[in-house]
C-alpha positions as CSV (number, residue, x, y, z in Angstrom):
1,M,-87.1,-32.8,52.3
2,A,-85.5,-31.9,55.0
3,G,-88.0,-31.1,57.4
4,G,-89.5,-34.4,56.6
5,N,-85.9,-36.0,57.6
6,E,-85.7,-34.3,60.9
7,R,-89.5,-35.4,61.9
8,S,-88.4,-38.8,60.8
9,M,-85.4,-39.1,62.8
10,K,-87.2,-37.2,65.7
11,A,-89.9,-39.8,65.7
12,L,-87.3,-42.5,65.2
13,K,-85.8,-41.6,68.3
14,E,-88.8,-41.1,70.3
15,V,-89.5,-45.2,69.3
16,W,-85.6,-46.0,70.2
17,K,-86.0,-44.8,73.6
18,R,-88.7,-47.0,74.7
19,A,-87.5,-48.8,77.5
20,E,-88.9,-52.1,75.8
21,N,-86.1,-51.3,73.0
22,S,-83.3,-50.6,75.4
23,L,-82.0,-54.4,75.0
24,C,-81.3,-56.2,71.9
25,A,-84.3,-58.5,70.6
26,D,-82.9,-61.3,70.3
27,C,-79.4,-61.5,72.8
28,G,-80.3,-58.8,75.3
29,K,-77.0,-56.9,74.7
30,P,-77.5,-52.8,76.3
31,D,-78.2,-50.4,73.8
32,P,-78.7,-51.7,70.3
33,D,-78.2,-49.0,67.6
34,W,-79.7,-51.4,64.8
35,A,-83.4,-52.4,63.8
36,S,-84.8,-54.3,61.5
37,S,-87.4,-52.6,59.3
38,T,-89.3,-55.8,58.4
39,L,-89.4,-57.4,61.7
40,G,-89.7,-54.2,63.7
41,V,-87.2,-55.1,66.6
42,F,-84.3,-53.5,67.7
43,I,-81.0,-55.5,67.6
44,C,-77.1,-55.0,68.5
45,L,-74.5,-54.5,65.6
46,S,-73.4,-58.5,66.3
47,C,-77.3,-59.7,66.2
48,S,-77.6,-57.7,63.0
49,G,-75.0,-59.6,61.3
50,I,-77.3,-62.9,61.3
51,H,-80.1,-60.7,60.5
52,R,-78.2,-59.6,57.1
53,N,-77.9,-63.6,56.3
54,I,-81.7,-64.1,56.1
55,P,-82.7,-61.3,54.0
56,S,-86.0,-62.3,52.8
57,I,-87.3,-62.5,56.5
58,S,-85.4,-59.6,57.9
59,K,-83.6,-56.1,56.6
60,V,-81.6,-53.9,59.0
61,K,-80.5,-50.8,59.1
62,S,-78.4,-48.8,61.6
63,L,-80.3,-46.2,63.8
64,K,-77.7,-44.0,63.6
65,M,-76.0,-43.9,59.8
66,D,-78.8,-44.9,57.3
67,Y,-82.0,-43.1,56.5
68,W,-85.6,-44.1,57.7
69,D,-88.5,-42.7,55.7
70,D,-91.9,-42.4,57.6
71,A,-93.2,-45.6,56.8
72,Q,-90.2,-47.6,57.7
73,V,-90.6,-45.3,61.4
74,Q,-94.1,-45.8,61.7
75,F,-93.5,-49.7,61.5
76,L,-91.0,-49.6,64.4
77,A,-93.4,-47.7,66.1
78,K,-96.5,-50.1,66.0
79,H,-94.2,-53.0,66.5
80,G,-91.1,-52.8,68.8
81,N,-89.4,-55.5,70.6
82,A,-92.2,-56.2,72.9
83,V,-94.9,-56.9,70.5
84,T,-92.5,-58.7,68.5
85,K,-91.6,-60.8,71.1
86,A,-95.0,-61.7,72.0
87,I,-95.7,-62.8,68.7
88,Y,-92.4,-64.7,68.0
89,E,-91.6,-66.0,71.5
90,A,-95.3,-66.8,72.3
91,H,-94.7,-70.4,73.5
92,I,-90.9,-71.1,74.0
93,P,-90.6,-74.7,76.1
94,I,-89.3,-73.8,79.3
95,Y,-85.9,-76.1,78.6
96,Y,-85.1,-74.4,75.4
97,Y,-82.0,-72.7,76.2
98,Q,-82.3,-68.8,75.1
99,P,-78.8,-67.4,74.1
100,T,-77.4,-64.0,75.4
101,Y,-74.5,-61.8,74.0
102,N,-72.1,-63.7,75.7
103,D,-72.9,-66.8,74.0
104,C,-71.1,-68.4,70.4
105,Q,-72.6,-67.6,67.4
106,V,-74.1,-70.9,66.2
107,L,-76.2,-70.9,69.5
108,R,-76.8,-67.2,68.6
109,E,-77.5,-67.5,65.2
110,Q,-80.2,-70.7,65.4
111,W,-81.9,-69.0,68.0
112,I,-82.5,-66.0,65.4
113,R,-83.4,-68.6,62.9
114,A,-85.4,-70.5,65.4
115,K,-87.8,-67.4,65.9
116,Y,-87.9,-65.4,62.9
117,E,-87.2,-68.1,59.9
118,R,-88.4,-71.1,61.1
119,K,-91.1,-69.7,63.5
120,E,-90.8,-72.7,65.9
121,F,-92.2,-70.8,68.9
122,T,-95.6,-69.0,67.4
123,E,-97.5,-72.3,67.7
124,L,-99.0,-73.7,70.8
125,G,-98.3,-77.5,70.8
126,K,-95.9,-77.4,67.8
127,Q,-93.8,-80.0,67.1
128,L,-90.2,-79.3,67.7
129,P,-87.2,-81.4,66.5
130,Y,-86.0,-81.2,70.3
131,S,-89.3,-82.1,72.1
132,D,-90.2,-85.8,71.5
133,G,-88.4,-87.1,74.0
134,V,-85.9,-89.1,71.7
135,K,-83.3,-88.4,68.8
136,E,-80.5,-90.3,67.2
137,G,-78.1,-89.5,64.5
138,I,-74.5,-88.8,63.7
139,L,-72.1,-86.7,65.5
140,W,-68.0,-86.6,64.9
141,K,-66.4,-87.7,68.1
142,R,-62.7,-86.7,69.1
143,G,-60.6,-90.2,69.6
144,R,-59.3,-90.4,73.0
145,D,-55.7,-91.7,71.8
146,N,-55.5,-90.2,68.2
147,G,-57.4,-87.0,68.3
148,Q,-59.0,-87.4,65.1
149,F,-62.8,-86.5,64.6
150,L,-64.7,-89.7,63.5
151,P,-68.7,-90.3,62.9
152,R,-70.3,-92.1,65.6
153,K,-73.8,-92.9,66.1
154,F,-75.7,-91.2,69.2
155,L,-79.1,-92.0,70.8
156,L,-80.7,-90.1,73.5
157,S,-84.0,-91.4,75.1
158,E,-85.9,-89.6,77.0
159,R,-87.6,-93.3,78.0
160,E,-84.8,-94.8,78.9
161,G,-83.2,-91.7,80.6
162,C,-80.0,-91.8,79.0
163,L,-77.5,-91.0,76.2
164,K,-75.9,-93.4,74.4
165,Y,-73.2,-93.7,71.4
166,F,-72.0,-96.2,69.4
167,T,-68.8,-97.4,67.7
168,K,-70.3,-98.6,64.5
169,Q,-73.8,-98.2,63.0
170,D,-74.8,-101.3,63.4
171,A,-73.4,-102.1,66.6
172,K,-75.8,-103.7,69.1
173,E,-74.2,-102.7,72.3
174,P,-73.4,-99.1,73.2
175,K,-69.2,-97.9,73.8
176,I,-70.9,-95.7,76.3
177,N,-73.8,-95.4,78.3
178,V,-74.6,-92.5,80.4
179,K,-77.6,-91.6,82.3
180,I,-79.2,-88.5,81.7
181,D,-79.3,-86.7,85.2
182,V,-75.2,-86.7,85.1
183,I,-74.5,-84.8,82.0
184,N,-73.8,-81.6,81.0
185,A,-73.5,-80.0,77.7
186,T,-71.8,-76.6,76.8
187,F,-70.5,-75.1,73.4
188,Q,-66.8,-74.9,73.1
189,P,-66.1,-74.0,69.4
190,E,-62.6,-72.6,70.3
191,K,-61.6,-75.1,72.2
192,I,-62.6,-77.9,70.0
193,G,-61.7,-76.1,66.9
194,N,-65.0,-76.3,65.3
195,P,-67.8,-73.6,65.2
196,N,-70.5,-76.3,66.4
197,G,-68.0,-77.7,68.9
198,L,-70.2,-79.1,72.0
199,Q,-68.8,-80.6,75.2
200,I,-70.2,-83.2,76.4
201,T,-69.3,-83.8,80.6
202,Y,-70.6,-86.5,82.5
203,L,-69.9,-88.5,86.1
204,K,-68.8,-92.0,86.1
205,D,-67.3,-93.6,89.0
206,N,-67.5,-90.4,90.7
207,K,-65.3,-88.6,88.1
208,T,-65.6,-86.4,85.4
209,R,-65.1,-87.2,81.9
210,N,-65.7,-85.5,78.4
211,I,-66.8,-86.2,75.0
212,F,-66.2,-83.6,72.3
213,V,-68.2,-83.8,69.5
214,Y,-69.8,-81.6,66.3
215,H,-72.1,-81.6,63.5
216,E,-71.3,-79.7,60.1
217,S,-74.8,-78.3,60.7
218,G,-75.5,-75.7,63.2
219,K,-79.0,-76.1,63.2
220,E,-78.6,-80.2,64.2
221,V,-76.0,-79.7,67.0
222,V,-77.8,-77.0,68.4
223,D,-81.0,-79.0,68.1
224,W,-79.1,-82.3,70.1
225,F,-78.0,-79.6,73.0
226,N,-81.8,-78.7,73.0
227,A,-82.6,-82.0,73.3
228,I,-80.6,-83.3,75.8
229,R,-81.9,-80.1,77.8
230,S,-85.6,-81.5,77.4
231,V,-85.0,-85.0,78.2
232,Q,-83.3,-83.7,81.5
233,F,-86.3,-81.4,82.1
234,H,-88.4,-84.0,81.8
235,Y,-86.6,-86.7,83.8
236,L,-86.2,-84.3,86.8
237,K,-90.2,-83.1,86.6
238,V,-90.6,-86.7,87.5
239,A,-87.9,-86.9,90.2
240,F,-88.7,-83.8,91.9
241,P,-92.5,-83.8,91.4
242,I,-93.1,-80.8,94.0
243,A,-90.1,-78.3,92.2
244,S,-91.3,-75.5,90.1
245,D,-90.7,-75.2,86.6
246,N,-88.3,-72.5,87.2
247,E,-86.2,-74.8,90.0
248,I,-85.8,-77.5,87.2
249,K,-85.0,-75.1,84.3
250,N,-81.8,-73.9,86.8
251,R,-81.0,-77.1,86.9
252,L,-80.0,-77.8,83.3
253,T,-77.2,-77.5,81.3
254,R,-75.3,-74.8,82.6
255,N,-72.0,-72.8,80.9
256,F,-68.4,-73.0,82.7
257,L,-67.7,-69.8,84.5
258,K,-64.1,-70.1,84.0
259,E,-61.4,-72.2,82.3
260,G,-57.8,-71.7,81.7
261,Y,-54.3,-73.2,82.8
262,M,-52.7,-73.0,86.4
263,E,-49.6,-74.3,87.7
264,K,-50.4,-76.9,90.7
265,T,-48.5,-79.3,92.8
266,G,-49.8,-82.0,95.3
267,P,-51.3,-82.0,98.5
268,K,-48.0,-82.0,100.2
269,Q,-46.5,-79.2,98.1
270,R,-43.6,-81.2,97.8
271,E,-43.9,-82.3,94.6
272,A,-43.2,-80.7,91.0
273,F,-45.5,-77.9,89.8
274,K,-47.3,-79.1,86.6
275,K,-49.5,-77.3,84.3
276,R,-52.6,-78.4,84.2
277,W,-56.4,-77.3,82.8
278,F,-58.5,-75.9,85.0
279,T,-62.4,-75.8,84.9
280,L,-64.7,-73.8,87.4
281,D,-68.5,-74.7,86.7
282,H,-71.5,-73.6,89.4
283,R,-70.7,-77.2,91.1
284,R,-67.2,-78.0,91.3
285,L,-63.5,-77.2,90.1
286,M,-62.1,-79.5,88.0
287,Y,-58.6,-80.2,86.6
288,F,-57.3,-81.5,83.6
289,K,-54.1,-82.4,81.4
290,D,-55.3,-80.3,79.0
291,P,-58.3,-78.9,77.5
292,L,-59.5,-81.8,75.5
293,V,-58.4,-84.6,77.9
294,R,-61.3,-87.2,78.0
295,R,-61.3,-87.8,81.8
296,R,-60.3,-85.4,84.8
297,C,-57.2,-86.0,86.6
298,D,-57.3,-89.3,89.2
299,R,-57.1,-87.6,92.8
300,R,-54.4,-90.1,93.6
301,A,-52.5,-88.4,91.2
302,A,-52.9,-85.3,92.9
303,A,-51.9,-86.9,96.1
304,G,-48.2,-87.6,94.4
305,S,-49.0,-91.3,93.3
306,G,-46.9,-90.7,90.3
307,T,-49.4,-91.8,87.8
308,E,-50.8,-88.7,86.4
């Protein structure tokens, strides 16, 4: 028995050290030390927790602490990350955001569920809930004045190239109509105070403005996020016909590089320092009165006009 266990562990280590299995199959984190005995993928501790929540699809075990029998090791050897990815990631739309280990829980969980539970990427041309160029539904939006989240109807349209929201279900005219090419969307669960919190940033009159929303369903909010990326992608394909798909993909939604408070004074450096929330993305440095303020501070205020 002991000899059989030693053989299994030796064979397991041989499969484990293959180059294809050196990164987590789901988030890319180096040196995964867990694996799914039913899917045949090597995954990190964090992703193993998500797999554990879908036991009908994936059964996970530690590569260091759990016992693996011969049949399970042979299954891992036959599959591994490369073979399994070729099945479950065969037809990922180029605009679909594939999260890394630095991304929030809801993005990583829905990515894993989309792959293995819903099998969204196994068939070419499969109709997906974020791929048909239009999406309509209710998101909980943070109010500008009182900070309360209220249900608002949102409409995303590829044909019109815009995102709208309405204050009432039966409203004919939108409260805001934003062109899709000036939108950024990024998940901000801690800032918004909800695990499914999404920050939509856009430009209007050369000023940066924010909409803070969430949905009770993690799947629904991630579908909204990828629907925005889908509409952006197809809009930019028309606007830049000679650009490659990868070039356009790099112009879609982007995470902020850094955020946090700093003290700032006016351009004359004689004004009093004021605490401001700074946000750095790949294109600009912005500052706001606080993390959840709706619009960027006016440039005139930065010049010391006293309107801030």
